[in-house]
C-alpha positions in Angstrom: 146.9 136.9 147.2 144.0 135.4 145.2 141.2 132.9 146.0 140.8 129.4 144.8 138.8 129.6 141.6 135.3 128.4 141.4 133.0 128.7 138.4 130.9 131.8 138.6 127.2 130.9 138.0 126.6 134.6 137.4 128.8 134.5 134.3 126.8 131.8 132.6 123.5 133.4 133.6 124.6 136.9 132.3 125.9 135.4 129.1 122.6 133.6 128.6 120.6 136.8 129.4 122.7 138.6 126.8 122.4 135.9 124.1 118.6 135.3 124.6 118.0 138.6 122.7 119.9 137.2 119.7 118.0 133.9 120.2 114.7 135.6 119.2 113.6 137.4 122.4 114.1 140.8 120.8 111.6 139.9 118.1 109.2 138.5 120.7 109.3 141.7 122.7 108.6 143.8 119.6 105.7 141.5 118.8 104.3 141.9 122.3 104.6 145.7 122.1 102.6 145.6 118.9 99.6 144.2 120.8 99.2 147.6 122.7 98.4 151.1 121.5 101.5 153.0 120.6 102.8 154.9 123.6 106.1 156.2 124.9 107.0 153.0 126.7 106.1 150.5 124.0 107.8 152.7 121.4 111.0 153.0 123.5 111.0 149.3 124.2 110.6 148.3 120.6 113.3 150.8 119.4 115.6 149.3 122.0 115.4 145.9 120.2 116.9 147.4 117.1 120.4 148.8 116.5 120.6 152.6 116.4 121.0 154.0 112.8 124.4 155.7 113.5 125.3 157.7 116.6 123.7 156.9 119.9 122.8 153.7 121.8 120.0 151.3 122.3 119.8 148.1 124.3 120.5 146.0 121.2 123.8 147.8 120.7 125.0 146.5 124.1 124.6 142.8 123.3 127.9 142.3 121.4 130.2 144.3 123.7 128.6 142.7 126.8 129.4 139.2 125.4 133.1 140.3 124.7 133.3 141.8 128.2 132.1 138.5 129.7 134.7 136.6 127.7 137.2 138.9 129.3 136.0 138.2 132.8 136.4 134.4 132.3 140.1 134.6 131.2 141.8 135.3 134.6 140.0 132.2 136.0 140.9 130.1 133.0 144.6 131.2 133.1 144.8 130.4 136.8 143.4 127.0 136.3 145.7 126.3 133.4 148.8 127.3 135.5 147.5 125.2 138.4 147.3 122.2 136.1 150.9 122.6 135.1 150.4 124.1 131.7 153.6 125.9 130.4 153.5 129.5 129.2 154.1 128.3 125.7 151.0 125.9 125.9 148.9 128.8 127.3 150.0 131.2 124.5 149.4 128.6 121.9 145.9 127.9 123.2 145.1 131.7 123.3 146.1 132.1 119.7 144.4 129.0 118.5 141.1 130.1 120.2 141.3 133.5 118.5 141.9 132.0 115.1 139.2 129.3 115.5 136.7 132.1 116.2 137.9 133.9 113.0 137.4 130.7 111.0 133.9 130.1 112.5 133.1 133.7 111.5 134.0 132.7 107.9 131.7 129.7 108.1 128.9 131.8 109.6 129.3 134.3 106.7 128.9 131.6 104.0 132.3 130.1 103.5 130.8 126.9 102.1 129.2 128.8 99.2 132.7 129.2 97.9 132.0 132.6 96.6 135.2 134.2 98.0 135.1 137.4 95.9 131.8 138.6 97.4 132.1 136.9 100.9 132.3 139.1 103.9 135.5 138.3 105.8 134.9 140.5 108.9 132.4 139.1 111.4 131.1 139.3 115.0 133.0 136.0 115.8 136.2 137.3 114.3 135.9 140.5 116.3 135.4 138.5 119.5 138.3 136.2 118.6 140.9 138.9 117.7 139.9 141.4 120.5 139.9 138.7 123.1 143.1 137.1 121.8 145.1 140.3 121.9 143.7 141.3 125.3 144.6 137.8 126.7 148.1 138.1 125.4 148.5 141.5 127.1 147.1 140.0 130.3 149.7 137.2 130.3 152.6 139.5 129.5 151.8 142.8 131.3 151.1 143.8 134.8 147.8 145.5 135.7 149.3 149.0 135.7 150.8 148.5 132.3 147.5 147.2 130.9 145.7 150.3 132.3 148.1 152.6 130.5 147.8 150.5 127.3 144.0 150.8 127.5 144.1 154.5 127.9 146.6 154.9 125.1 144.5 152.8 122.7 141.3 154.7 123.4 142.8 158.2 123.2 145.0 157.2 120.3 142.1 155.8 118.4 140.2 159.0 118.9 143.1 161.2 117.8 143.8 159.1 114.7 140.1 159.2 113.7 140.0 162.9 114.2 143.4 164.0 112.9 143.8 161.9 109.7 141.3 163.4 107.2 139.0 161.2 105.3 136.2 163.7 104.6 134.5 166.7 106.0 133.2 164.9 109.1 135.8 162.3 110.4 133.0 160.4 112.3 130.4 160.3 109.5 128.9 157.2 107.9 130.1 158.3 104.4 133.8 159.0 105.3 135.8 157.8 108.3 139.3 156.3 108.8 137.8 153.0 109.7 136.3 152.7 106.2 139.5 154.0 104.5 141.5 151.2 106.2 138.8 148.5 105.6 138.6 149.4 101.9 142.3 149.2 101.5 143.0 146.0 103.5 139.8 143.9 103.8 139.1 141.5 100.9 135.6 140.6 99.7 132.4 142.5 100.7 132.2 145.1 103.4 129.0 145.0 105.4 128.2 148.7 105.0 129.8 149.0 101.6 132.1 151.9 102.6 133.3 150.3 105.9 132.7 147.2 108.0 131.5 147.5 111.7 133.7 144.5 112.6 136.6 145.7 110.4 140.3 145.9 111.1 140.9 149.3 112.7 137.9 149.3 115.0 139.1 146.1 116.5 141.7 148.2 118.5 139.1 149.8 120.9 137.3 146.4 121.1 140.5 145.0 122.7 139.9 147.4 125.5 136.3 146.1 125.9 137.8 142.6 126.5 140.5 144.1 128.8 137.8 145.8 130.9 136.3 142.3 131.4 139.7 141.0 132.4 140.3 143.7 134.9 136.9 142.8 136.4 137.8 139.1 136.5 141.1 139.8 138.2 139.3 141.9 140.7 136.7 139.3 141.5 139.4 136.7 142.2 140.6 138.6 145.2 140.3 136.6 148.4 137.2 137.1 150.5 139.4 138.1 153.4 140.7 141.0 151.4 137.4 142.1 150.1 133.9 140.7 150.7 131.5 140.1 147.9 129.3 143.0 149.1 132.3 145.4 148.9 133.3 144.0 145.5 129.8 144.7 144.2 129.9 148.2 145.6 133.3 149.0 144.0 132.1 147.7 140.7 129.0 149.9 140.8 131.2 152.9 141.5 133.5 152.0 138.7 130.5 151.6 136.4 129.3 155.0 137.3 132.7 156.6 136.6 133.0 154.9 133.2 129.5 156.1 132.3 130.4 159.7 133.3 133.6 159.5 131.2 131.8 158.1 128.2 129.0 160.7 128.3 131.5 163.6 128.6 133.7 162.1 125.8 130.5 161.8 123.6 130.6 165.6 123.2 133.7 165.2 121.0 133.8 161.6 120.0 130.1 160.4 119.5 128.9 157.1 121.0 128.8 154.8 118.0 128.8 151.0 117.9 129.6 150.8 114.2 132.9 152.6 114.7 133.3 151.2 118.2 134.3 154.6 119.4 136.1 155.2 122.6 133.1 156.8 124.2 131.1 153.7 123.2 133.7 151.5 124.9 133.3 153.5 128.1 129.5 153.6 128.1 128.9 149.9 127.2 131.8 149.1 129.6 129.7 150.8 132.3 126.6 148.9 131.3 128.5 145.6 131.2 130.1 146.1 134.6 126.8 147.2 136.1 125.0 144.1 134.8 127.7 141.8 135.9 127.7 143.4 139.4 124.0 142.8 139.8 124.1 139.2 138.6 127.3 138.5 140.7 125.7 140.0 143.8 122.4 138.1 143.5 123.8 134.8 142.3 127.3 134.4 143.7 127.2 136.6 146.8 123.7 135.9 148.0 123.6 132.4 146.5 120.1 133.0 145.0 120.5 131.3 141.6 117.6 129.0 140.9 115.7 131.7 139.0 118.7 132.0 136.5 118.4 128.4 135.2 116.7 129.5 131.9 119.6 131.9 131.2 122.3 129.4 132.3 121.1 126.8 129.8 121.7 129.4 127.0 124.9 130.8 128.5 126.6 127.4 128.6 126.2 127.0 124.9 126.1 130.5 123.6 128.4 130.0 120.6 126.4 126.9 119.7 123.1 128.8 119.4 124.7 131.7 117.6 125.9 129.3 114.9 123.0 126.9 115.0 120.5 129.5 114.1 122.1 129.8 110.6 122.3 126.0 110.2 119.2 124.5 111.8 115.7 125.3 110.7 114.3 126.3 114.2 111.6 128.4 112.6 110.5 125.5 110.4 110.2 123.3 113.5 108.2 126.0 115.3 105.9 126.4 112.3 105.3 122.7 112.1 103.8 122.7 115.6 102.3 126.2 115.9 101.5 127.6 112.5 98.0 126.0 112.5 97.2 127.7 115.8 98.8 131.0 114.8 96.8 131.2 111.6 93.6 131.2 113.7 94.4 134.6 115.2 95.0 138.1 113.9 98.5 138.9 112.6 99.7 140.7 115.7 98.8 137.8 118.0 100.1 135.3 115.4 103.5 137.0 115.5 103.6 136.6 119.2 102.8 132.9 118.9 105.4 132.3 116.2 108.2 134.3 117.9 107.5 132.6 121.3 107.6 129.2 119.5 110.9 130.0 117.9 112.4 131.0 121.3 111.0 127.8 122.8 112.4 125.5 120.1 115.9 127.1 120.4 115.8 126.8 124.2 114.7 123.2 124.2 117.5 122.4 121.7 120.0 123.9 124.2 118.3 122.1 127.1 118.7 118.8 125.3 122.5 119.6 124.9 122.6 120.6 128.6 121.0 117.4 129.8 123.4 115.4 127.6 126.3 117.5 128.9 127.3 118.6 125.4 128.9 122.0 125.4 130.7 123.6 122.5 134.0 125.0 123.7 136.3 127.0 121.5 
């Protein structure tokens, strides 16, 4: 038996926390670190705001999968609400497919569709990866029981590993120069590949990304259990245990299948799944269980319009607006301090834009 659904404030807050790094906070942190002498902590923090070159993991590599994981958590609540409102299964399936395809199309727009240079345009995108991975995960959620989805997730992760390992595409099947992901992308993807030989949001690597979305859906289904069955405290504890187990599996698997965001390897799915579940458990416990949420307003303003700010940054001149007000002040200071002023101005302008939309109750829904 499941509880009556209410909107989780923690989801909006965590989504906002995740997206603020894309909104300029990562650059702001790097600028702050540059004010201090180079030491282990500032070096580690600055490196964490950049993607790792190939194998390994930094904080910046967790942003994309955490967003997809959060999208997964939302779906069991959305599905329940649609069924409660009398939506037929056909209407639900149509909406799932439409949402997935709209995100693919928005990815085309983000990558420069309106330049009409289709031969050199990049067709794979972050938004397309979210749309397709979420769509297939949602369809599996509708049609399959939890046990079947667990089996499917395991088969996808192990199958992806074995196919990458057993189908030769070079001396090292997990190298930048030669991997099965690139072989498939070169054969099937039109236009330009982001990394020339393969695309990090390409066709084959979408398979394990489906599992990232499914992990979020397992979490959402778990959270919907009635309070009488499992209290919020116990749900949090179980999620932390599950996060620990995923981390252990991912680190062990890393010995044979390296943690790699660009290939979205199975070990990467486990480790970032652990991080995502841990972060959600903390936000859920503080905000929804303990009802301490006022501190999260800054994040929720971002989280309620996350797709909006992702797209708007490539359309609206937020940096120009920031420069209009702050460039004169910034030019009075040394470069390191000027960078902090400019980066903080950019973040402030983006957030105020989202706050205006929030006050007007304008939210972009896909």
